[in-house]
VEXTI-587182 format. One record per residue (C-alpha): x, y, z. Coordinates in steps of 0.05 Angstrom, whole numbers, plus 32768, in hexadecimal, padded with zeros to 4 digits. Example, Ala and Ser with C-alpha at 12.3 -4.5 7.8 and 13.67 -1.06 7.14 Angstrom:
% VEXTI-587182
SITE      x      y      z
SITE   80F6   7FA6   809C
SITE   8111   7FEB   808F
//
This chain:
% VEXTI-587182
SITE      x      y      z
SITE   8486   8D44   8F7F
SITE   849C   8D25   8F3D
SITE   846C   8D09   8F0A
SITE   8487   8CC4   8F18
SITE   847A   8CCB   8F63
SITE   8434   8CE6   8F56
SITE   8424   8CAB   8F29
SITE   8441   8C7B   8F5B
SITE   8418   8C9B   8F93
SITE   83D8   8C92   8F6C
SITE   83EA   8C48   8F60
SITE   83F6   8C3E   8FAB
SITE   83B0   8C5B   8FB9
SITE   8392   8C24   8F8F
SITE   83BC   8BEB   8FAC
SITE   8398   8BB4   8FD0
SITE   83B3   8B75   8FEF
SITE   838B   8B4D   8FBF
SITE   83B2   8B6A   8F85
SITE   83EF   8B3F   8F94
SITE   83C2   8B01   8F98
SITE   83A0   8B14   8F54
SITE   83E4   8B1A   8F32
SITE   83F7   8AD7   8F4F
SITE   83BA   8AB8   8F36
SITE   83C3   8AD4   8EF0
SITE   8409   8AB8   8EEF
SITE   83EE   8A73   8F02
SITE   83B8   8A75   8ECF
SITE   83EF   8A86   8E99
SITE   8417   8A4D   8EAF
SITE   83D8   8A21   8EB2
SITE   83CB   8A30   8E68
SITE   8416   8A21   8E57
SITE   8410   89DE   8E7C
SITE   83CE   89CE   8E5B
SITE   83EA   89DF   8E17
SITE   8427   89B4   8E1F
SITE   83F9   897E   8E40
SITE   83D3   8979   8E02
SITE   840E   8964   8DD5
SITE   840C   891E   8DBA
SITE   8434   88F5   8DED
SITE   8478   88DA   8DD8
SITE   849A   889A   8DF1
SITE   84C5   88C6   8E1E
SITE   848D   88ED   8E3F
SITE   847A   88E0   8E87
SITE   8437   88C3   8E95
SITE   83FF   88F7   8E91
SITE   83E5   8914   8ED2
SITE   83AF   893E   8EB1
SITE   836C   8948   8ED0
SITE   8328   893D   8EAE
SITE   8327   894E   8E66
SITE   8375   8951   8E63
SITE   8378   8994   8E8A
SITE   83A6   8995   8EC5
SITE   8386   8993   8F08
SITE   839C   89CD   8F33
SITE   8385   89B7   8F79
SITE   83C6   89D1   8F92
SITE   83C0   89BB   8FDD
SITE   83AF   8975   8FC8
SITE   83E9   8973   8F97
SITE   841A   898A   8FCC
SITE   83FF   895B   9000
SITE   83FF   8922   8FD0
SITE   8445   892B   8FB5
SITE   8467   893F   8FF7
SITE   844A   8905   901C
SITE   846C   88D3   8FEF
SITE   84B7   88C8   8FDC
SITE   84D1   88E9   8F9F
SITE   84CB   88AF   8F69
SITE   8516   88B3   8F58
SITE   8533   88C9   8F9B
SITE   8556   88A1   8FCF
SITE   8550   88AB   901A
SITE   858D   88DC   9019
SITE   85A3   890D   8FE5
SITE   85ED   8913   8FDB
SITE   85FF   895D   8FD3
SITE   8633   898D   8FEA
SITE   85F8   89BC   8FFA
SITE   85E3   89B1   9045
SITE   859C   89C4   9038
SITE   8596   898E   9002
SITE   85B9   895A   902D
SITE   8589   8964   9069
SITE   8548   8964   9042
SITE   851A   8929   9045
SITE   851F   8902   9001
SITE   84D6   8912   8FED
SITE   84E7   895B   8FF1
SITE   8528   895B   8FC8
SITE   8506   8962   8F82
SITE   84DF   899F   8F99
SITE   8521   89BE   8FB2
SITE   8541   89AB   8F72
SITE   850A   89D1   8F4D
SITE   8518   8A0E   8F77
SITE   8563   8A03   8F69
SITE   8572   8A04   8FB5
SITE   85AC   89D6   8FA2
SITE   85C8   8A0F   8F75
SITE   85C5   8A50   8FA0
SITE   85ED   8A79   8F71
SITE   85AC   8A91   8F50
SITE   8591   8AA9   8F94
SITE   85CF   8AD0   8FA0
SITE   85CB   8AF1   8F5A
SITE   8583   8B05   8F69
SITE   8590   8B1C   8FB2
SITE   85CF   8B46   8FA5
SITE   85AF   8B7E   8F7E
SITE   857B   8B82   8FB9
SITE   85B2   8B86   8FEA
SITE   85D8   8BBC   8FC2
SITE   8599   8BE9   8FC1
SITE   8588   8BDF   9007
SITE   85CE   8BF1   901B
SITE   85CF   8C2E   8FEF
SITE   858D   8C45   900F
SITE   85AA   8C3C   9056
SITE   85B5   8C7B   9080
SITE   8600   8C8D   9081
SITE   8621   8C75   90C1
SITE   85F4   8C35   90C5
SITE   85F5   8BEE   90AF
SITE   85BC   8BD5   9082
SITE   857D   8BC2   90A4
SITE   8587   8B77   90B7
SITE   853C   8B6B   90B4
SITE   8535   8B89   906D
SITE   8571   8B5F   9056
SITE   8551   8B20   9071
SITE   850F   8B30   9051
SITE   8530   8B3A   900F
SITE   855B   8AFD   9018
SITE   8521   8AD0   9024
SITE   84FB   8AF2   8FEC
SITE   8537   8AE2   8FBE
SITE   8533   8A97   8FCD
SITE   84E8   8A97   8FC1
SITE   84E9   8AC1   8F83
SITE   8523   8A9C   8F65
SITE   8502   8A5A   8F76
SITE   84C4   8A73   8F56
SITE   84E6   8A89   8F17
SITE   8508   8A48   8F10
SITE   84C4   8A22   8F1A
SITE   84A5   8A4D   8EE2
SITE   84E1   8A43   8EB6
SITE   84E0   89F8   8EBD
SITE   8495   89F5   8EAF
SITE   849E   8A1A   8E6E
SITE   84DE   89F5   8E5A
SITE   84D3   89AC   8E70
SITE   84D0   8997   8E28
SITE   8511   89BA   8E18
SITE   8534   89A7   8E59
SITE   852D   895D   8E45
SITE   8556   8968   8E07
SITE   858F   898F   8E29
SITE   85C4   8965   8E4E
SITE   85CD   8995   8E88
SITE   8582   899C   8E95
SITE   8564   8959   8E86
SITE   856C   8944   8ED1
SITE   853E   897D   8EE9
SITE   84FF   8962   8F0D
SITE   84CE   8976   8ED8
SITE   84F8   8960   8E9D
SITE   8508   891E   8EBD
SITE   84C2   890F   8ED5
SITE   84D3   8910   8F1F
SITE   849E   8947   8F29
SITE   8460   8957   8F00
SITE   8448   899B   8EE8
SITE   8411   8996   8F1C
SITE   8445   898F   8F53
SITE   846D   89C9   8F36
SITE   8430   89F6   8F35
SITE   8421   89E4   8F7C
SITE   8467   89F7   8F90
SITE   8463   8A36   8F69
SITE   8423   8A4B   8F8D
SITE   8444   8A3F   8FD0
SITE   8481   8A69   8FBC
SITE   8459   8AA2   8FA1
SITE   842C   8AA3   8FE0
SITE   8467   8AA6   900E
SITE   8488   8ADC   8FE1
SITE   8446   8B03   8FE4
SITE   844C   8B00   9034
SITE   8491   8B1D   9030
SITE   847B   8B52   8FFE
SITE   8442   8B69   902B
SITE   8476   8B7A   9062
SITE   8490   8BAF   9036
SITE   8474   8BF7   9029
SITE   8440   8C01   8FF2
SITE   8472   8C1E   8FC0
SITE   849B   8BE0   8FC4
SITE   845E   8BB5   8FC0
SITE   844E   8BD4   8F7B
SITE   8494   8BC9   8F64
SITE   8497   8B82   8F7E
SITE   8453   8B70   8F5B
SITE   8466   8B8F   8F1A
SITE   84A3   8B5E   8F15
SITE   8474   8B22   8F11
SITE   8469   8B2D   8EC4
SITE   84B5   8B2A   8EB7
SITE   84BA   8AED   8EE5
SITE   8483   8AC9   8EC0
SITE   8498   8AD9   8E79
SITE   84E5   8AD7   8E7D
SITE   84E8   8A8C   8E6E
SITE   84C3   8A96   8E2D
SITE   84F9   8AC7   8E11
SITE   852A   8A94   8DFC
SITE   84F5   8A7B   8DCA
SITE   84ED   8AC0   8DAA
SITE   852D   8AE7   8DAF
SITE   8578   8ADE   8DB3
SITE   8577   8B0E   8DEF
SITE   8557   8AE5   8E27
SITE   8591   8AF8   8E53
SITE   857C   8B41   8E4E
SITE   8538   8B2F   8E67
SITE   8555   8B05   8E9F
SITE   857D   8B45   8EB4
SITE   853D   8B6D   8EB4
SITE   851C   8B3A   8EE0
SITE   8552   8B25   8F11
SITE   856C   8B6D   8F1F
SITE   8527   8B88   8F33
SITE   8540   8B89   8F7B
SITE   856B   8BC2   8F6A
SITE   852F   8BEE   8F6B
SITE   8507   8BC8   8FA0
SITE   853A   8BC6   8FD5
SITE   8544   8C12   8FD2
SITE   84F9   8C1E   8FD2
SITE   84F0   8BF1   900D
SITE   8524   8C14   9035
SITE   851C   8C5D   9020
SITE   84D2   8C5D   9014
SITE   84D9   8C6C   8FC9
SITE   850A   8C65   8F92
SITE   8540   8C9B   8F85
SITE   8543   8C8C   8F3A
SITE   8584   8CAF   8F2F
SITE   85A4   8C78   8F5B
SITE   8577   8C3A   8F4D
SITE   8571   8C41   8F02
SITE   85BE   8C3F   8EF4
SITE   85C3   8C08   8F2B
SITE   858E   8BE1   8F06
SITE   85B1   8BEB   8EC5
SITE   85F3   8BD3   8EE2
SITE   85D0   8B93   8EF8
SITE   85B3   8B87   8EB4
SITE   85F8   8B8F   8E95
SITE   8616   8B61   8EC8
SITE   85E1   8B2B   8EB9
SITE   85F0   8B30   8E6E
SITE   8638   8B1D   8E7F
SITE   862E   8AE4   8EB1
SITE   85F2   8AC3   8E91
SITE   860F   8AC5   8E4D
SITE   864C   8AA1   8E6A
SITE   861A   8A70   8E88
SITE   85F5   8A68   8E48
SITE   8636   8A52   8E23
SITE   862F   8A0F   8E48
SITE   85F2   89FE   8E20
SITE   85FD   8A1E   8DDC
SITE   8601   89DA   8DB7
SITE   85C3   89BD   8DD6
SITE   85A1   8A03   8DCF
SITE   85A9   89FE   8D83
SITE   858C   89B9   8D82
SITE   8551   89CC   8DAE
SITE   8545   8A0C   8D88
SITE   854C   8A3D   8DBF
SITE   8571   8A7F   8DBB
SITE   85A5   8AA2   8DE7
SITE   85D7   8AD9   8DE7
SITE   860E   8AA2   8DE9
SITE   85F6   8A8E   8DA2
SITE   85ED   8AD6   8D8D
SITE   8633   8AEE   8DA4
SITE   8656   8AAE   8D94
SITE   86A0   8ABA   8D89
SITE   8696   8B03   8D99
SITE   867A   8AF5   8DDF
SITE   86B7   8B14   8E04
SITE   86B3   8B54   8DDB
SITE   866C   8B5A   8DF1
SITE   867F   8B4B   8E39
SITE   86B3   8B83   8E36
SITE   867C   8BB5   8E1F
SITE   8649   8B9D   8E56
SITE   8680   8BA3   8E8A
SITE   868E   8BEC   8E74
SITE   8645   8BFB   8E75
SITE   8641   8BDC   8EBC
SITE   867C   8C06   8ED4
SITE   865B   8C47   8EBA
SITE   8617   8C36   8ED9
SITE   8635   8C25   8F1E
SITE   8660   8C66   8F1C
SITE   8620   8C8E   8F0B
SITE   85F9   8C6D   8F44
SITE   8632   8C7A   8F74
SITE   8637   8CC4   8F62
SITE   85EC   8CCB   8F6A
SITE   85EF   8CA9   8FAE
SITE   862A   8CD5   8FC5
SITE   8655   8C97   8FCF
SITE   869C   8C9B   8FE5
SITE   86DD   8C72   8FDD
SITE   86C3   8C31   8FFB
SITE   868C   8C2F   8FC7
SITE   86BA   8C39   8F8C
SITE   86EB   8C06   8FA9
SITE   86B4   8BD4   8FA8
SITE   86A2   8BE6   8F5F
SITE   86EB   8BDE   8F4E
SITE   86F0   8B9A   8F6D
SITE   86B0   8B83   8F4A
SITE   86C9   8B9A   8F07
SITE   870B   8B79   8F10
SITE   86E9   8B38   8F1F
SITE   86BF   8B41   8EE2
SITE   86FF   8B4F   8EB6
SITE   871F   8B11   8ED3
SITE   86E1   8AE7   8EBE
SITE   86E1   8B05   8E78
SITE   872A   8AFA   8E6E
SITE   872F   8AB4   8E88
SITE   86EE   8A91   8E79
SITE   86F2   8A5A   8E46
SITE   86AD   8A5F   8E21
SITE   86B7   8A1A   8E02
SITE   86BE   89F9   8E47
SITE   867F   89EE   8E6D
SITE   869B   89E2   8EB1
SITE   86C4   8A22   8EAD
SITE   8688   8A4B   8E96
SITE   8662   8A31   8ED4
SITE   869B   8A42   8F01
SITE   86A0   8A88   8EE5
SITE   8655   8A90   8EEB
SITE   8651   8A7A   8F33
SITE   868D   8AA8   8F45
SITE   865F   8AE3   8F3A
SITE   8647   8ADF   8F82
SITE   8689   8AF7   8F95
SITE   8688   8B30   8F62
SITE   8647   8B49   8F7D
SITE   865D   8B41   8FC4
SITE   869A   8B6F   8FB6
SITE   866B   8BA6   8FA2
SITE   863D   8B9A   8FDF
SITE   8678   8B9C   900F
SITE   868D   8BDF   8FF0
SITE   8648   8BFC   8FF7
SITE   863B   8BE4   903E
SITE   867E   8BFF   9054
SITE   8674   8C43   9030
SITE   8631   8C49   9054
SITE   864E   8C36   9097
SITE   8687   8C68   9092
SITE   865D   8C9F   9074
SITE   864C   8CDE   909C
SITE   8604   8CE3   90B1
//
């Protein structure tokens, strides 16, 4: 047994169900301090009315907050919500702001979180079989909840910044449609449901999942202190490249999952820098940082380098997994799509940046199809 596995086994022995709850409580306390800190600023004429509790500290009676807010209509909503997204179209108006806070109207983020999970689940599947549909469903639901929780945390930290950025000033917290109390109540609900999903997995996966909460909670702060927030997003959003494998195989084969994780991080640095180019002017005004500002006119050269790193990592993971031709065909299709993005994207055109960003669901799906076909056709 390796040193890593011995250490992991020791951690498993100390694992208790309450540990996930304690981590969730710690994260909520951290956000509570952030809300309190921002709540003590001198109000400006554009600030929404204060909803602080006694002494200016936000009240965290979460069940009361959710009941109060969900029993009334959204302040700026109408009876119907016009959207091309069928989920949003069919939601009651009072729930629309909560769904917007979770970004249910923009599912691309959920896809980008779920796909690395699906890759690793499929790579851990026994040759000759399809991936376990129950495991895929658990991770799919977990991706919706974790992405929603991450967006909620992001908007809690950034509501003062979002109100100064054209693309984000309509978000529920920045626009005042919801209050920080409402957001924390929704966050508690999402983390609770996510914990229920986590508890369906083996202990090894529980440890991996719980350890990701620190990244989820702190990633939104990185744009304030470094020009590499996209790298921190990559570390966070690709965590499933390890978790999916562990949940399926019982433990991580690090020769497979580490290069797979590295490939995901490199991929994120490409697509999220493209995304960040939409906001670069507003980011300068708001005083936040990004790789789009750091790379500037050299962005496509950096994209080429990250693409090359991604190809090396995926090849390394495939060799370690004993993958065959379908896998490498999937890698080739994904890299061709990435090359198309880099070659054609107009980084000064916001709509084109968004279109290229959202197209990455297809890039990731090409790789997933190659992995699934490779496992299905592989000899047992």
